[in-house]
C-alpha positions as CSV (number, residue, x, y, z in Angstrom):
1,M,-12.0,23.4,1.1
2,T,-11.7,19.6,-0.5
3,L,-9.2,18.1,1.1
4,P,-6.1,17.6,-1.9
5,L,-5.7,13.7,-2.9
6,L,-2.1,14.0,-1.4
7,F,-3.7,14.0,2.4
8,T,-6.6,11.5,1.7
9,P,-6.5,8.6,3.4
10,W,-5.8,5.4,1.7
11,T,-6.7,1.9,2.6
12,K,-5.4,-1.8,1.4
13,R,-6.4,-4.9,3.1
14,G,-6.3,-4.0,6.9
15,V,-3.9,-0.9,6.6
16,T,-4.9,2.6,6.3
17,L,-2.4,5.4,5.9
18,K,-3.2,8.7,7.1
19,N,-2.2,10.3,3.8
20,R,-0.3,9.2,0.3
21,V,3.3,10.3,1.4
22,V,5.4,7.1,1.4
23,V,9.0,7.7,2.6
24,A,11.0,5.7,0.0
25,P,13.3,2.3,1.0
26,M,16.8,4.5,1.1
27,H,19.8,2.4,1.7
28,Q,21.5,3.8,5.1
29,Y,24.3,1.1,5.1
30,A,24.7,2.4,8.7
31,A,23.9,-1.3,10.3
32,D,26.4,-3.2,12.4
33,R,26.9,-6.7,11.3
34,G,23.2,-6.6,10.0
35,F,21.9,-4.9,13.4
36,I,20.1,-1.6,13.6
37,T,21.9,1.2,15.0
38,D,20.9,4.2,17.0
39,W,20.9,5.8,13.0
40,H,18.2,3.9,12.1
41,L,15.9,4.9,14.5
42,M,17.0,8.6,14.5
43,N,16.5,8.4,10.6
44,A,13.1,6.9,10.5
45,G,11.5,8.6,13.5
46,R,12.4,12.1,12.0
47,F,10.1,10.9,8.7
48,A,7.3,9.6,10.8
49,A,7.2,12.6,13.0
50,G,7.4,14.8,9.5
51,G,3.8,13.9,8.8
52,A,4.5,11.1,6.3
53,G,1.5,8.2,5.9
54,M,3.8,5.4,5.9
55,V,7.8,5.0,6.4
56,M,9.5,2.3,4.7
57,V,12.9,0.8,6.3
58,E,15.9,0.2,3.5
59,S,16.4,-3.0,1.9
60,T,17.0,-5.4,4.3
61,K,18.9,-8.8,3.6
62,V,16.6,-12.2,4.0
63,E,20.5,-13.9,4.1
64,R,24.1,-13.0,4.7
65,R,25.2,-13.7,1.1
66,G,22.6,-11.4,0.2
67,C,24.1,-8.3,1.8
68,G,25.1,-5.5,-0.8
69,T,27.8,-3.8,2.1
70,L,29.1,-4.4,5.1
71,G,26.3,-2.0,6.3
72,D,23.1,-3.7,5.3
73,T,20.5,-4.6,7.9
74,G,19.5,-8.1,7.9
75,L,16.9,-10.2,8.5
76,W,17.9,-13.6,8.3
77,D,18.2,-14.6,11.9
78,D,15.5,-14.3,14.7
79,A,17.8,-11.9,16.5
80,F,17.5,-9.4,14.4
81,I,13.6,-8.9,15.4
82,P,14.2,-7.3,18.3
83,G,16.3,-4.3,16.8
84,M,13.6,-3.9,14.0
85,K,10.8,-4.1,16.6
86,R,12.3,-0.8,18.0
87,V,12.2,0.8,14.4
88,A,8.6,-0.5,14.0
89,D,7.3,0.5,17.2
90,L,8.9,4.5,17.0
91,I,7.3,4.8,13.4
92,R,4.0,4.0,14.6
93,A,4.2,5.7,17.9
94,N,5.0,9.1,15.7
95,G,1.7,8.7,13.6
96,S,3.0,6.7,10.5
97,V,2.3,3.4,9.1
98,P,5.9,1.2,9.4
99,A,7.0,-0.9,6.6
100,I,10.0,-2.7,5.1
101,Q,11.7,-3.9,2.2
102,I,13.3,-6.9,2.1
103,G,15.9,-8.0,-0.5
104,H,18.9,-9.9,-1.8
105,S,21.8,-8.3,-3.8
106,G,23.1,-11.5,-5.5
107,R,26.0,-10.4,-7.8
108,K,25.7,-6.8,-6.6
109,A,26.5,-8.0,-3.1
110,R,30.1,-7.5,-1.0
111,R,30.8,-4.1,-2.1
112,F,31.9,-1.0,-0.6
113,R,29.4,1.6,0.4
114,P,28.6,4.2,-2.1
115,W,30.6,7.1,-0.4
116,E,33.8,4.7,-0.4
117,G,33.8,4.0,-3.8
118,G,31.1,1.6,-4.3
119,A,33.8,-1.0,-6.0
120,P,33.9,-5.0,-5.1
121,L,35.5,-5.2,-1.3
122,V,38.7,-6.6,-1.2
123,Q,39.6,-9.8,1.1
124,S,40.7,-8.7,4.9
125,P,41.3,-9.6,8.2
126,A,38.2,-7.3,9.1
127,I,35.8,-9.4,7.0
128,T,35.8,-12.8,9.2
129,D,33.0,-14.5,7.0
130,W,34.7,-13.9,3.4
131,E,33.8,-17.3,2.3
132,A,30.1,-17.5,3.2
133,W,30.1,-14.0,1.9
134,E,29.8,-15.6,-1.8
135,L,28.3,-13.9,-5.0
136,V,25.8,-16.1,-6.3
137,A,23.7,-15.3,-9.0
138,P,21.2,-17.1,-11.7
139,S,23.9,-17.2,-14.1
140,A,27.8,-17.3,-14.1
141,E,27.5,-13.4,-15.9
142,I,29.3,-10.3,-14.2
143,G,27.5,-7.4,-13.8
144,D,29.8,-4.4,-14.9
145,A,33.1,-4.6,-16.4
146,G,35.7,-5.4,-13.7
147,D,33.3,-7.1,-11.4
148,P,34.0,-10.4,-9.8
149,M,32.5,-13.4,-11.3
150,P,29.5,-15.0,-9.5
151,R,28.7,-18.6,-8.8
152,A,25.3,-20.1,-10.4
153,L,22.9,-21.1,-8.1
154,T,22.2,-24.5,-8.5
155,R,18.7,-25.7,-9.2
156,D,19.0,-27.7,-5.8
157,E,19.7,-24.4,-4.2
158,I,16.8,-22.2,-5.2
159,P,14.0,-23.6,-3.0
160,Q,16.1,-22.7,-0.1
161,V,16.8,-19.3,-1.2
162,V,13.3,-18.9,-1.6
163,Q,12.5,-20.2,1.9
164,H,14.8,-17.4,3.1
165,W,12.4,-14.7,2.0
166,A,9.4,-16.6,3.7
167,D,11.3,-16.8,6.7
168,A,12.2,-12.6,6.6
169,A,8.7,-12.0,5.7
170,R,7.9,-13.7,9.3
171,R,10.4,-11.7,11.1
172,A,9.2,-8.7,10.1
173,D,5.6,-9.7,10.7
174,A,7.2,-10.5,14.5
175,A,8.8,-7.2,14.0
176,G,5.5,-5.2,13.6
177,F,5.6,-3.9,10.2
178,D,2.4,-3.7,8.9
179,V,3.3,-3.5,5.3
180,L,6.0,-5.4,3.5
181,E,7.8,-4.6,0.0
182,I,9.6,-7.3,-1.9
183,H,12.9,-5.8,-4.1
184,A,13.0,-6.9,-7.8
185,A,14.7,-4.1,-9.3
186,H,18.2,-2.3,-9.7
187,G,19.8,-5.3,-11.0
188,Y,19.5,-7.2,-7.5
189,L,18.8,-10.9,-7.4
190,L,14.9,-11.2,-8.3
191,H,15.8,-8.7,-11.4
192,Q,18.8,-10.6,-12.4
193,F,16.5,-13.9,-12.3
194,L,13.9,-11.8,-14.6
195,S,16.4,-10.1,-17.1
196,P,17.7,-12.0,-20.3
197,S,20.9,-10.5,-20.2
198,A,21.7,-11.5,-16.4
199,N,19.9,-15.1,-16.9
200,R,21.5,-17.2,-19.3
201,R,19.9,-20.6,-17.5
202,N,19.0,-23.6,-19.6
203,D,16.7,-25.1,-17.1
204,D,13.4,-23.9,-15.5
205,Y,14.4,-20.7,-14.0
206,G,15.4,-19.5,-17.3
207,G,15.3,-19.2,-21.2
208,T,11.5,-18.5,-21.6
209,E,10.1,-15.0,-20.4
210,L,7.7,-17.6,-18.3
211,N,10.9,-19.7,-16.7
212,R,12.6,-16.5,-16.1
213,M,9.6,-15.3,-14.0
214,R,9.6,-18.2,-12.0
215,F,11.8,-17.6,-8.9
216,A,10.3,-14.1,-8.5
217,L,6.6,-16.2,-8.5
218,E,7.8,-18.2,-6.2
219,V,9.4,-16.1,-3.7
220,V,5.4,-13.7,-3.8
221,E,4.2,-17.2,-3.2
222,A,6.3,-18.3,0.0
223,V,5.9,-14.8,1.0
224,R,2.4,-14.0,0.9
225,A,2.1,-17.6,2.3
226,I,3.4,-16.2,5.5
227,W,3.0,-12.9,5.5
228,P,-0.8,-12.2,7.1
229,A,-3.7,-11.8,4.7
230,H,-4.9,-8.1,6.4
231,K,-1.4,-6.9,5.5
232,P,-0.4,-5.4,2.0
233,L,2.6,-6.5,0.2
234,F,3.8,-4.1,-2.2
235,M,6.5,-5.5,-4.8
236,R,9.5,-2.7,-6.8
237,F,10.7,-3.6,-10.4
238,S,12.5,-1.9,-12.7
239,V,9.8,-1.5,-15.2
240,E,12.1,-0.7,-17.8
241,D,14.9,-2.7,-17.5
242,D,13.9,-6.2,-18.9
243,S,12.0,-7.0,-15.4
244,G,10.0,-9.5,-17.5
245,W,6.8,-9.4,-15.0
246,D,3.3,-10.2,-15.8
247,V,1.2,-8.3,-13.4
248,E,-2.0,-10.7,-14.2
249,Q,0.4,-13.3,-12.5
250,S,0.8,-11.0,-9.8
251,A,-1.4,-13.1,-7.1
252,G,-0.9,-11.7,-3.5
253,I,1.0,-8.3,-4.8
254,D,-1.2,-5.0,-4.1
255,V,0.9,-2.1,-5.2
256,V,3.8,-2.3,-7.7
257,D,6.5,0.4,-7.1
258,C,7.3,1.5,-10.3
259,S,11.2,2.4,-10.7
260,S,14.0,1.1,-13.4
261,G,17.7,0.7,-14.2
262,G,20.0,-1.6,-12.3
263,I,21.2,-4.3,-14.7
264,S,22.7,-2.2,-17.4
265,G,24.2,0.2,-14.9
266,G,22.0,3.3,-14.9
267,P,18.5,4.2,-15.8
268,P,17.6,3.0,-19.5
269,K,17.4,5.8,-22.3
270,A,13.6,6.3,-21.7
271,A,14.2,7.5,-18.1
272,R,16.6,10.1,-17.8
273,P,16.4,11.8,-14.4
274,G,14.4,15.2,-14.4
275,Y,11.1,16.0,-12.4
276,G,8.9,13.1,-12.2
277,Y,10.9,10.8,-14.7
278,Q,9.7,7.5,-13.6
279,V,6.0,8.4,-13.1
280,P,5.3,7.6,-16.8
281,Y,5.7,3.6,-15.8
282,A,3.1,4.1,-13.0
283,R,0.8,5.8,-14.8
284,R,0.9,3.0,-17.7
285,L,1.1,0.3,-15.0
286,R,-2.2,1.7,-13.6
287,Q,-3.9,1.9,-16.6
288,D,-3.2,-1.6,-18.3
289,A,-3.9,-3.5,-15.2
290,P,-5.7,-3.5,-12.2
291,I,-3.2,-2.8,-9.7
292,A,-2.7,-0.1,-7.4
293,T,1.0,2.0,-8.6
294,M,3.6,3.9,-6.1
295,A,5.2,6.8,-8.1
296,V,8.6,8.0,-7.3
297,G,11.6,9.1,-9.0
298,L,12.3,13.3,-8.4
299,I,9.0,13.8,-7.4
300,V,10.2,17.3,-5.1
301,H,7.5,19.6,-5.0
302,A,3.7,19.7,-3.3
303,D,1.6,20.6,-6.1
304,Q,3.9,18.0,-8.5
305,A,2.8,15.1,-5.9
306,E,-1.0,16.1,-6.4
307,A,-1.0,16.5,-10.1
308,I,0.6,12.9,-10.2
309,L,-2.8,11.9,-8.4
310,Q,-5.0,14.0,-9.7
311,A,-4.0,12.8,-13.2
312,G,-4.3,8.9,-11.9
313,D,-1.2,8.2,-12.7
314,A,-0.8,6.7,-9.2
315,D,-2.3,5.7,-5.8
316,L,0.8,6.5,-3.8
317,I,3.7,8.9,-3.7
318,A,7.2,7.8,-2.9
319,I,9.8,10.5,-1.8
320,G,13.1,9.8,-1.2
321,R,16.5,12.1,-1.1
322,E,14.1,15.0,-1.2
323,I,12.7,14.0,2.5
324,L,16.2,13.4,3.7
325,Y,16.8,17.1,2.7
326,N,13.6,18.0,4.5
327,P,12.4,15.2,6.9
328,N,9.0,17.4,7.5
329,W,8.4,17.1,3.5
330,P,4.5,16.1,4.1
331,T,3.6,19.0,6.4
332,D,5.2,21.5,4.3
333,A,3.5,19.9,1.3
334,A,0.3,20.1,3.2
335,R,0.4,23.9,4.2
336,K,1.5,24.5,0.7
337,L,-1.4,22.9,-0.6
338,G,-4.0,24.9,2.3
339,I,-4.7,22.1,4.7
340,E,-5.1,24.5,7.6
341,S,-4.8,21.6,9.9
342,A,-1.3,20.6,8.5
343,F,0.5,20.3,11.9
344,D,-2.0,17.9,13.3
345,A,-0.1,15.2,11.1
346,M,3.1,15.7,13.7
347,P,3.5,15.0,17.2
348,P,2.4,17.5,19.5
349,A,5.9,18.2,20.9
350,Q,6.2,19.9,17.2
351,S,2.7,20.6,16.2
352,Y,2.0,22.8,19.0
353,W,4.8,25.5,19.0
354,L,4.6,25.2,15.1
355,E,1.1,26.3,14.9
356,K,1.2,28.5,17.8
357,R,3.9,30.4,15.6
358,A,1.5,30.5,12.6
359,K,-1.3,31.6,14.5
360,S,0.5,34.4,15.9
361,V,2.9,35.7,13.1
362,K,0.6,36.0,10.3
363,D,3.0,37.5,7.8
364,M,5.9,34.9,8.4
365,E,7.1,32.3,6.0
366,P,9.0,29.2,6.6
367,S,12.5,29.0,5.0
368,T,11.5,26.3,2.7
369,Y,9.0,29.0,0.6
370,R,11.5,31.2,-0.1
371,R,15.3,31.7,-0.8
372,G,15.9,34.0,2.3
373,L,14.6,37.0,4.0
374,H,15.4,39.7,1.5
375,Q,15.1,37.5,-1.7
376,A,11.6,36.4,-3.2
């Protein structure tokens, strides 16, 4: 049989993914003072063992001020490298490519975790570096009503913030990650600079679209100068939320991860959640510009993901909450698309037993195929 596109290898620079399934960088908010915990090892490991071509670790902050919550992971110090190396090594050992997203929350920093309400944190003795955990932004503009006012970064501070991104890239390489993604979406600092509603500066970092792009361009240039030439660099954008980005100027960016929303609270009106609701962004960008794209946004089913690739709408498929629901989604999808060797993508401690069961019980369907034994 012809191999489904979803399970064909994909190569960029010197890195090859065994398939086109990417585990999206989902925040876990489970770090301890920026350090990874056993939760992160378990979480990344189960996705790699499930057969994904690449597993991307959640948005990891380039400086302390950039932490969104008390549980954000960090790469603002070399002390974080050994823990991150454990995660990267575990992903690779289970047959997947280790990737990491780096970011800075800007004015969206210093908040309760989402399941704690997500509101701005209040000062308490438990937070020993409250003053250092400062809200900064391109301008002194609040995001949502009731949010605290951030301090506008001075012109002289900006080069140091850019350097934080380059330093984090160096540490990500030292930890053994093969793919790096710059987070410029969802209303965080880079997106704040790109957006005319968040960026009211009147210097060379604000005003015109080119000026609003300047900070992000400098971050890309600084990161690409540090990040090894044989390793791909991704960038995540909120494509329909005033991202103000010219792909032709994306020197060094190999893949655009197409998302939406963030500055104004929720997704834009053109992107109300439904199956594949953000795929049109990846399609349009891939068709209009000579750059690879990654589609994300309620991609749930195997045939749905395959159809996106077959239509030429994207090069990679990012799976998020659905792989939290079913960590073996890639293997499950491969079987549903008729790949006889689907279990080969898993470590032998899993694949041996699952393949043995599949061969010995011919009329058995896995639990993901139907509602129950007595229901279709």
